[in-house]
DRENPALO-338110 format. One record per residue: residue in three letters; x, z, y of N, C-alpha, C, O in turn. Coordinates in steps of 0.1 Angstrom, whole numbers, plus 5000, padded with zeros to 4 digits. Atoms other than C-alpha are relative to their C-alpha. Layout:
ALAXZYXZYXZYXZY
...
***
This chain:
MET500050144998617741781243499349934988499249994977
ILE500850085010615741521224500449864999500749805010
ILE499850145001616441181210498749934997498049974987
GLY501250075002613540941213500449864996501349795002
ILE499750135006613540611193498849924999497749974994
ASP501150095002611340311193500549894991501449814995
VAL499650105009611640081163499049885002497949894997
GLY500950124998610239741173500449894990501349914983
GLY499850115010610039421154501349925004501949864995
THR498850074996612939271175501250105002502350084997
PHE499049914997614939561189499650154997498450184996
THR500249865001615339931183500750075012501950055014
ASP499549934988615740141215500150154998499350204990
ALA499849855001616940501218500450065013501250005020
VAL499749934988617140751246500450144997499850204987
LEU499749865000618741091250499450065012499850035023
VAL500749944988616541311272500450155000500450224990
ASP499749864999617541651286498850095002497650045001
ASP501249905000615341961290499249985013498150035013
THR500850024989614141841324499249874999498449845008
GLY500750135002612841511310500849885005500249775005
ALA499250114995615641301325500749934989501249994979
ILE499350085010617241021306501550015002502049975013
VAL498649984999620841111300500849874996501849835002
SER499350125005621840801280499049924992498049974987
PHE500850095008620240501262500849904993501849864998
ARG499450105008621140251236499049904994497849934994
LYS500950105006619639931221500849924989501949894991
LYS499450085011620339751188498949914994497749954994
PRO501050085008618639461169499550094988500350164982
THR500649935011616239611143500549954987500449834984
SER499550045013617839601109498849984990497750044992
ALA501150035010615739471079499650134993498450144990
ASP500449885007615839811063499750125009499450235004
ILE500349904990615140001095501050115002501550145012
GLU499249884999617240301086501449975005502050065012
THR498750034996620540121093500150015016501050075021
SER499950004985619840061130499650135006500250185016
VAL500449874995618040391135501250104998501550185008
LYS498949915002620940591119501249975010501850075015
ALA498950044991623540401140499750055014500650115021
LEU500349954987621640491172500050155001500550205011
ILE499949855000621240851163501450055000501750145008
ASP498649965000624940881155500649985014501550065018
GLU499550024987625740731189499650105011500350135020
LEU500549914989623540961209500050154996499750235004
MET500149865004623741281188500950095008502050065012
HIS499349904991624741581208499750144994498750164988
PRO500349865006625141951198498850075005498350164998
MET501149944994622242041220498749934996497649985000
VAL501250075005619741801203499250094991499750144981
THR500849915008616842001189499049934991498549984982
SER500950085008614641721175500249855003500749815013
ILE500050144999614441351169498649944998497949984988
HIS501350055000611241161177500149854998500749785006
ILE500050145003610640811162498649945001497749994995
GLY501250084999607940571172500249864994501349814996
THR499850135007607440251152498849924998497749974997
THR501050105003605339941147500149964985499449864982
HIS499750045014606539931111498749984992498549894985
ALA501350005008603040011096499249885005498649814996
LEU500850114995601239771119500549874996499749784992
ASN499450135003603639481114499849974985499549864981
ALA500250025014603439531076498649964997498349874988
LEU501450035002599639521077499749865006498949794999
LEU500350134994599539221100500649894992499949784990
GLN499450115007601939021079499750014985500149924977
ARG500349975015600639171045501349994992501349934981
LYS498850005007604239231035500450154997500250245004
GLY499549875005605739531015498950104997499250224996
LEU501149915003602339671007499950034985500149944977
ALA500149975014601839860974498749964994497749945002
SER501250025007599239780948499250134999499750234995
VAL500849884999596340020952498950004990498249904988
GLY501249975008593840160927499050085008499350195012
LEU501149934992590540250944498950054990498449974982
ILE501149945007588040480929498850035009499050105019
ARG501249994991584540460944499050104993498650084981
LEU501049915005582240760938498649955005498050005015
ALA501350064995579040550941499449934987499249814987
GLY500650055012577540510906498749925002498449844993
HIS501350074997574340380922500349865006499449785007
ARG499750134994576240080937501249944993502349925000
PRO498850065007578539930911500449875005501549825002
ASP499650144995578439590928500450015015500549905021
PHE499549984987579739730961501149905003502149904995
VAL499050104997581739440977501250055008500950125018
PRO498849964992585339510989500149935013499749825015
GLN499950064986585939461026501449965004501649905015
LEU498650024996589739431026500449854996499949804986
CYS499550145003591539091027501550004997502250075004
ASN498650025002594839001012500850134997502050134999
ILE499349885004595639351000499750024985498550004981
ASP500250005015596139400962499350134997499950244997
VAL500849895003593339640953499249984987498649884985
ARG500850005013591939720918498950115002499250225007
ILE501149914997588539890919499350054987499149974978
GLU500949945010586740130896498950085007499250165015
THR501249934995583240250904499550104990499250064979
ILE500449905010582240580887498850085006498550075018
GLY501149924996579340820889500450105010501550155010
GLY499749904989579141060919499449965013498649875014
GLY500550034986578441060956498950105003498350164994
PHE501149914996575941260976499149945010499549845017
GLU500950034989572941220998500550085012501350175011
CYS499649934988573341331034499750155000500350235008
ASP500449865000571641661026500750084989500450194986
GLY499249935010574141740998499549984985500150034976
ARG500550025013572041630968500849894993501149794999
PRO499250105007574141450941499149874998497949884995
ILE500750125003573241080938500049964985498949944980
THR499950025014574441030903501050114995501950155002
PRO499149895005576241280880501549965000501949844998
PHE498650025000580041310884500650064987500350174983
SER499449965012582141330853501650005001502149895004
GLU498550005000585841440852500649914989501649844992
ARG499550095011586241250819499949865005500949785003
GLU500150144995584940930835501049975011501649865011
ALA499050024989587240980865501449994994502249904998
LYS498750015006590241040843500249864993501349804994
GLU499950135006589540720823500249895010500949805008
ALA499850104990589240520855501450005006502049905008
ILE498749984995592540660867501049934990501949864994
GLU499150065010594240550834499949855000500949784999
ARG500250155000592740200836500749945013501449845012
LEU499450054988593940160872501650004999502249905003
ILE498550005001597540270864500449904990501549834992
ALA499750105010597540050833500049865006500749775002
GLY500150134993596539760856501049985011501149875017
GLY498950024991599539810878499950085014500750055023
ALA500149924987598340050906501250095002501650164993
GLN498849914996601240220924499550125008500250225008
ARG500649894992599040440946498550004998497949904994
LEU501450005001595440560944499350045013499950115021
ALA500949964989592640590970498750034994498249974985
VAL501349965004589340760966499050015011499350065022
VAL501049994989586140720986498650044993498349994982
GLY501349965005582740890980498949995011499250015023
THR501150004991579340860996499850135006499750234999
PHE500249884992579041121023501150114996500950234997
SER498949905003582441281012500550065012501250175011
SER499549944988583241351048499250135002499750225009
LEU500849884999580441621045500350084987500350214987
TYR499949935013580941701008501249954992501049854984
PRO498850065005584541640997500450044986501450004981
GLU499549945012584641830964500349904988501249924980
GLN499750105011584441520941501349935002502049904993
GLU498850064997587241350959501250094996502250054991
LEU499049905003589341670956500250014984501350034980
ALA499949995015588541690918500849884995501649904985
ILE499250125005589941330913501550025003502349984995
ALA498649984996593141410932500750104991501950074987
ALA499449915009593741700909500349944986501149994978
LEU499850065013593541470879501149895000501549854989
SER499250125000595841190891501550045000502050135006
PRO498549985000599641170883500649925011501849945014
LEU499450074988600040930913499550065013498550135013
PRO500549964987599841010950498649945003498449835000
VAL501350044998596240990961499650025015500050135021
THR500549984986594740930996498550024999497849944992
LEU501549975000591241091000499449965013499950005024
SER500650064987588940921025499550115009499550095021
HIS500549904991587441251038501150065008500750125019
GLN498949954991590841351051500349925012501049965021
LEU499850094989590741061074498850005009498849935020
GLY501249984991587341151089499149895000499349794993
GLY501050114998584440941100498950014990498950084981
PHE501250005007581040871086499849884991499449904979
GLY500350125007580840511075500949994987502150004988
ILE499250015013581940461038501049885000502049894995
ILE499250125000583340111044501350035008502450005004
GLU498849984991585640221073500950114993502150104994
ARG499249895006586740541054500849944988501949974986
GLU499350065012587540331023501149915005502249924999
ASN498950084995589540081043501250085005502350055002
ALA498949924995591540351060500850074988502050074989
ALA499449945012592240521026500949904993502049934989
VAL499250105007593340201010501249965008502349945002
ILE498950044992595540101039501150114999502350084998
ASN499149895000597140441039500850004987502050014987
ALA499450015013597840421002501049894998502149904993
ALA499250125001599240071005501350015008502349955004
LEU498949984991601640181033501050104995502250105000
GLN499149885004603140491016501349964995502350015000
PRO498750045005605940330996500949945010502149965011
LEU499350064989606940121026500650105009501850095013
PHE499549894992607340431047501150084993502050125000
GLU499049935008609240611020501349935000502349995002
ARG498750085000611740331018500750005014501950015015
GLY499450014987612140311055500550135007501450135015
PHE499849884992612140671066500450134992500950224998
SER499849885008612540921037501550055001501750174999
SER498649965000616340911039500550045014501650095016
LEU499649964986616340981077499850155002498950195009
LYS500149864999616941351074501450055005502450024999
TYR498749944994619541541096500050154999499050215002
LYS499949855002620741891088499750075013500450045023
ASN500349914988619242141113499449935011499349985022
THR500750084989617541861133498849944995498849844988
PRO501350065006613841811125499749875006500049835017
LEU500450144996612541461126498549985000497850034990
PHE501550024998609041361138499849855002500649785008
LEU500550144997607141031139498850015009498050105008
SER501150014991604740931166498749964993498849894983
GLN501350045006601040901158499149945010499449945022
ASN500950084992598040721172499550095012499150035022
ASN500549924989596941021194501050035010500750115020
GLY499049974990600141031213500950124997501850155004
GLY499349895004601441331195501049974989501349854987
LEU498950025010604041381167499550064987498850154986
LEU500249955013603841421130501450044994502349964995
PRO498849975008606541601109500249884990499349824985
LEU499750115008608341341088499350014986498749904982
GLU500649995013606941471055498549975001497949904992
ARG501450034998603341451069499849855003498949794998
ALA500150154997603941091082500249924988499649814986
LEU499950085012605140981048498850014992498549914984
GLU501349995007601841101034498949925007498049875000
MET501150064992599640961062500649895010500449905022
PRO499450104991601440641076498949935008499249885018
VAL501050074992598040501087499850075013499250015022
LEU500149934987598140761115501049955010500950005021
THR499050064991601040571130499749865005500649805012
LEU500250144998599440231133500249965015500749855018
SER499950034986599240241171501050085008501050095020
ALA499049914993602240461178500949925010501249985020
GLY499250074991604240181194499449995014500150035024
PRO500550014987601940101223499650135007499850155019
VAL500349874994600840461227501250075006501250125017
ASN498849954995604440571232500449935014500849995023
SER499850084988604840291258499250045011499650065022
PHE501049964990601740391277500450145005500450165017
MET499649864996602840761277501350005008501450075018
GLY498750004993606440681287499849945014500549995023
ALA500250064987605240451315499450105010499750115022
SER500749914992602940721328501050115005500950155017
ARG499049894996605840981329501049945010501450005020
ILE499050064991608240731345499449985014500050015024
ALA500750034987605640641372499550135007499150135018
LYS500549874995604641011376498549985004498150025015
CYS501450034997601040891375499150034988499449974977
GLU500849955011598341051353498749924998498049944988
ASP501150095001595640781358500549865003500749835015
ALA499350134997596940431354499649904989499149934978
ILE500150115010596740091336501449964997502249945006
ILE498650035004599840011316499949874992499149854983
VAL499850125008600939671303501350004994502450015001
ASP498850005008603539671276500349864995499649814986
ILE499750145004605139321273501250004990502350034994
GLY498950005010607139291241500549864997500349775005
GLY499550135004608739001222498949914995499049794996
THR501050085006605638891204498650015007497949915007
SER501349974994602639041222500050095012501150145015
SER500149904989601439231252498850094998497750044993
ASP501149905002599339551250499650065013500550105021
ILE500549944988597139671278499250134997498350134988
GLY500649875003596140041278499750085012500150045023
TYR500549924989594740311300500450154998500350204987
ILE499649865000596040661309498950075008498750035020
GLU500949924992593440921319500450154998500650204987
LYS499649865000594441271329501350024992501550134986
GLY498749995007597941211315500049974986501149984980
TYR500050035014596841101281499449864997498649825006
VAL500550135003596040771264498550004998498050094990
LYS501550015001592340681267499749964986500249864980
ARG500550035013590640681233498949905000498049915009
SER501150105001588440391222498750074994498850144985
PHE501349955006584740471216499449894992498349914986
ARG500550115009584340131198500550034986501550114984
LEU499549995013584740101161501449945000501649825004
SER498750054999588440061157500249894989499649894978
GLU499750115009589839751140501449965001502049955012
VAL498650045001593339671129500349894990499849904979
ALA499850125008594539341116498849944994498749894982
GLY501350065004590939231113499250094990498250054985
ILE500649905010590039541091499350115008500050185015
PRO500749894993587339781104500450144995500550154983
LEU499549875004588540141104499150115007498450085016
ASN500749894993587140481113500950095008500450195014
LEU499049914994590340621128499850015015499549905022
PRO499849994985590540751164501249925004502349955000
MET498950094996592540481181500049995015499050015021
PRO499950024985593740411217499149885004499049794997
ASP500750114994591640191239501049905006501549925017
LEU499050104995593839891242499649864996498749844988
PHE500350145002593739511243501449934998502349955006
SER498850075003596439301227499849855001498849794997
LEU500150154999597138931234501449944996502450014998
ALA498850065005599738701219500849935011501049815010
VAL499150054990601938661249501250105001501050215004
GLY498849924999605538791248501249925003501249805004
GLY498850074996609138711256500449894990501149804993
GLY499650095010609538531223499049894997499249814988
SER501150095003606338331225500549855002501149825012
PHE499650144999606937961218499149935010497949965012
ILE500750084990605937721246500249854998501249814994
ASP500050155002605037351244498849945008498250025015
GLN501150074993602537101257498650074996497750065004
GLY501349935004599837301237499850135007498750195006
GLY500249874993600437611258501050104996502250074992
ILE499149895003601937951251499550084987498450124986
GLY500349935013602038111216498949934992498649824995
PRO499749865003600538261196501250024991501650144989
GLU498849975008603638201174501150055009501250015021
SER498949954993606738381184501350004992501250014980
ALA498750005007610438381176500250144995501050164985
GLY499849865004610238761173501450044999502250025009
SER498649955001613438911160501049894999502249915000
ALA499150115001614938561156500249935014500649825014
LEU499950064987614838501194501449945003501549835008
PHE498650054997618638471197500549894991501649844993
ARG499650115009618738221169499149875004499649765003
GLU501050124999615638001177499849965014499549845017
ALA500250034986615438011215501049905005502249915002
ALA499150114996616937701232501250055008502350005006
ALA498949954992619037901257501150064992502350074997
PHE499049955009620938051228500549904989501249944980
GLY499650105009621437731210499049964989499349874981
GLY501150035009618137711191499349875003499749815013
GLU500850124998615637431189498650025006497949925007
ARG501349984995612537591202500050065014500950145018
LEU500149954986611437671238499150134999498150134993
THR500749875000610238031245499850045015500449985024
LEU500149954986609038221276501350055005501550045017
THR498749954996612438381277500949885005501649905015
ASP499350114995613938031281499549965014500449935022
ALA500550034987611637961310500550095011500950055022
ALA499549904990612638281328501549985002501950005014
ILE498650024998616338211322500249885008501149885017
ALA499950124992615937861336499750025014500349955023
LEU500449974986614338001367500950105007500850135019
GLY499149904995617038261371499350145002499950225009
TYR500749874999614538541368500750114992500650234995
VAL499349905008616638711341501349934995501449814993
THR498850055005620238681330500450084987500450204987
ILE499749945013621138751293501349944995501649824995
PRO498750045006624638741278499849894989498949914981
MET500050115011625338431256498949895003498849794996
ALA501050104997622338241272500549905010501249945020
ASN499550114991623037911288498849925006498149854998
PRO501150074995620337781312500049854999498949794998
LYS499950145002621637431308499449944987499149834986
ARG500650045013620337421272498549995001497949944992
VAL501549994999616737471284499549875006499849845017
SER500550134996615037131286498750015007497749945003
LEU501249994992612537231312500449985015501450025019
SER499750014985612337121349499650135006499050225000
HIS500349884993612037391375498550025000498050134998
ASN501449994999608337321379499350034987498450114986
GLU500549975013607637321342500250144996499350214991
ALA499749865003609337651337499250105008498750205003
LYS500849924991607537801367498650004995497950114996
ARG501450015004604237681354499750084987498750154986
PHE500249925012604737841320500050155003499250234998
ILE499949864996605738181335498750045008498250155005
GLN501249974993602838171359498850014991497950094993
ARG501250005009600338081332500050134991499050184989
ALA499949885008601638371311499550125008498850215003
ALA500549894991601138611340498550005002497950115002
GLU501550014998597638481346499250044988498250114989
LYS500749975012596638521310500050164999499050214995
ILE500049855001597738891311499150065011498350155007
LEU500849944989596138961345498549984997497750075001
SER501450025002592838811333499450104990498150114990
LYS500549905010592539081306500050145005499550234998
ILE499949874994593139371329498650045007498149965015
ARG501249954995590039571338500250135008500950225003
GLY499949874993589739841365500949985012501649885014
HIS499350014987591439921398501050125001501350165012
LYS499049905000593840201388501449945003501549825002
PRO498650054999597540181396500549934988500249974976
LEU499650095011599139911374501549994999502249975008
PHE498550005002602539931358500349924988499649914978
PHE499550085010604539701336501250054993502250095001
VAL498949965007606939801309500349914988499549814986
GLY499650085011608639661278501149905004501249865015
GLY498950094997611539421275499549875006500249815014
GLY500550134995609339121282499650015015499449915022
ALA500449984986608239271316501149965009500849925021
LEU498950044991611739191330500049855002500849815011
LEU500150144998610938821326499249965012499249845017
PHE501050034989608338841354500350075013500250195013
PRO499949944986609138901391498750065004497650015001
GLU501249934996606739141407499049915008497849945008
PHE500950084992605338871430499049924992497949884996
LEU500950075009603738701400498750094997497750034992
TRP501149925003601439001396499150025012498250115013
ASN500950014988599738921430499950145007498950185012
ASN499849874993601039251445499150114994498850215000
ARG500849905006598839441420500850104992500450224991
GLY499349915009601439591398501550025003502149955011
GLU498649974998604939731396500750004986500350064977
VAL499249995012607639671369500950135002501750145011
LEU499349874999609040021363501449994997501949924988
PRO498649985004612640121362500050054985499150124981
GLU499949975014613740181326498849944992498449994982
ALA501150065007610939941316500349974986499449984977
SER499750045014612739831285500150114990500150094978
VAL499949895009613040181271498850105002498950214997
ALA501149914997609640321281499450054986499050164985
ASN500549965013608540331244500850124994500350224990
ALA499249895006611540541233499950125009499950245004
TYR500149894991611140761264498750074997498650194997
GLY501349945004607440811255500150084987499550194986
ALA499849935013608440911220500850135002500450244997
ALA499249884998611041161233499250115007499450235004
LEU500849904993608441331256498850044993498150134997
ALA501349975007605641341230500050154995501150204992
GLU500149865005604341681220499550004985499049914980
LYS500549985013603541821186498550035001498150095010
GLY501549984999599841821178499349944988499949884979
ILE500850055011597041711156498649965005498150025015
THR501450034997593641541158499150034987499549994976
ILE500949975011590741661137498749925003498249925014
ASP501250094999587841421131499050054989499250034977
LYS500949945009584841611115498649985004498349965016
ILE501450004997581141601112499550154996499650194985
ILE500449865002579841961117498850035008498449955017
PRO501149964991576842141131500650045014501750095015
LEU499549974987577142171169500350145003501250185011
SER499849864998576942541166501450054996501950164999
GLU498749975005580442531149501149945009502349955005
GLN499050074992582242351177501150105005502350065005
ASP499049904995583942671191501050034988502250044990
ALA499149975011585242741156501049894997502149914993
LEU499250115002586542391153501250005010502349965007
GLU498950004990588542431185501050104996502250084998
GLU499049915005590142741171500849944988502049974987
GLU499350065012590942551139501049905005502249904999
VAL499050104996592642261157501250065007502350015006
LEU498949934994594742501178500950064990502150054991
HIS499249945011595842681147500849904992502049914989
LYS499350105008596642361128501149935008502149895003
ALA499050064992598542221158501350085000502450034999
ILE498849915001600842521157500749994987501949994986
GLN499450025013601342471120500849874999501749864992
GLU499350134999602442111128501250005009501849905011
GLY498849994992605042241151499850025015500750035023
ALA500349984986603242281185500550145005500550234997
ASP499649884994604542551208498850095003497950055010
PRO501249914998602142851206499750045015498650075018
ARG500249964986602742921243499449885008498949915019
LYS500550124992601742561254498849934993498249855000
VAL501050085007599242451228498650015007498250125011
ARG501350004994595842351242499249884995499849784990
VAL500850125003592942111236500149905011499949935023
VAL499850104990593641791254498949895000498749825011
GLN501150095001590741571242499050054990499350104980
CYS501149965009587341641227498849915002498249915013
ASP501150094999584741371220498950044990499250064978
VAL501149955008581341481207498949894999498449845009
SER501150105002578841221192499050064990499150054978
PRO501049955009575641381179499449904991499349784995
LEU500750095010574041231148498649985004497950085007
ALA501450034997570741061154499150054989499450044977
TYR501049965010567641211137500550094990500150084978
ASP499549905009569541491121499450135002499750205012
SER500749874998567541801115501050125001500650235005
MET499049905000570742001111500850015013501750095014
LYS499350004987571941911146501549994999502250075004
ARG498550025003575341781134500549895010499749815015
ALA499350104991577841571154501349974994501950054987
ARG498750045003580941381148500950055012500650015023
ILE499149944989583641571168501449954997502049984987
ILE498650045001587041421174500850085011500650065023
ILE499349904991589341691189501549994998502049994986
THR498550015001593041681197500650125008500250155019
ALA499349894993595341971205501549975000502049914990
MET498650034999598941941217500750125006500150215012
GLY499249904994601742171227501549994997502250085001
***
């Protein structure tokens, strides 16, 4: 048996799933400010002697990045002595920068000399300036990582190395490394104490697989899209459909994603999170600011939302703001304990217009003609007729995220630039590393492999993003 948990900004949901994949029991609690209180309470309620692992999906990293809250001060070392004036690309993140000699040309020739003494002095200045974590980025370090590794060996602080996050572009690698370093203490506070004797704990990651807790604490950036990915995978399993369009309607936003051959479709565009360009393999999804907590007024719907304060701020619960949930309650589309429809100052036509407009906004962003399914707590606010007979609100819609987490497999994604002649060896490597991450050796297999040859490269190299699960 497995416990699957989804930690959302408003609620934390948990399911107990048996060996056949059936939901035995489920629970829901408001998300506590410290995360671990609500998570531990749900685990204690669902814990069973037959539970073999606990899987947690969370939007904690994404929400912190969007709100710029709880992020550590980062010291960044750039191995780019030829570009001391390199302009930082990150906004509203506390980053101190030291540029030192080093870096490589694409053919492996050093650009400027690298000095361990210079690197050590840069580390000391960053720490003296208040850096809590370090990040290192070097020109073409994804091909030649030795200078980044040398700096890591010199640092007394935890270090994120850009080459470990893959990709070619230095700006995107730098951004990913800085974000990862900034998120590490936040994850340690929220999850490091969640350890259960004889029950391993895993966190969901962007590729739809699982990371051991210790690995997730080192690489929280790999969990940025875990929330919607779990929802898409859970919906696919509930619907028993391996090619589908999934819409996850939450309290603050709605995410639209695609399932292909049973797995979340990966984006081929440059990924961007919270307005920051990244190099990370991310799901192909579209988010819009329409959710159950979205405020409504004469100006329209959202983008502001009551979020976790829904039961304090929404009119039906005695608050002073109108939300989409209020409109659905007024229309009788949903019944919620403690909610009073008479408190909602909307006529029937006004409430209906807001709900219809929200449904139209979501439908306008859906592309393709695959089967369409709706999940998430906010999906229950919309009767199926509003979707123009195109989609279906799934049973267990409100716990699809937790269900997706419970059914997730152990695995790993490798993002490397290598000669095409080494692709077979990379496949062997990813299978071996997936087993090291906990994948079942009897079930492990390559589930996705994207190959992008480098233009005008005499060495015939390619960026290969490959995922193995089991």
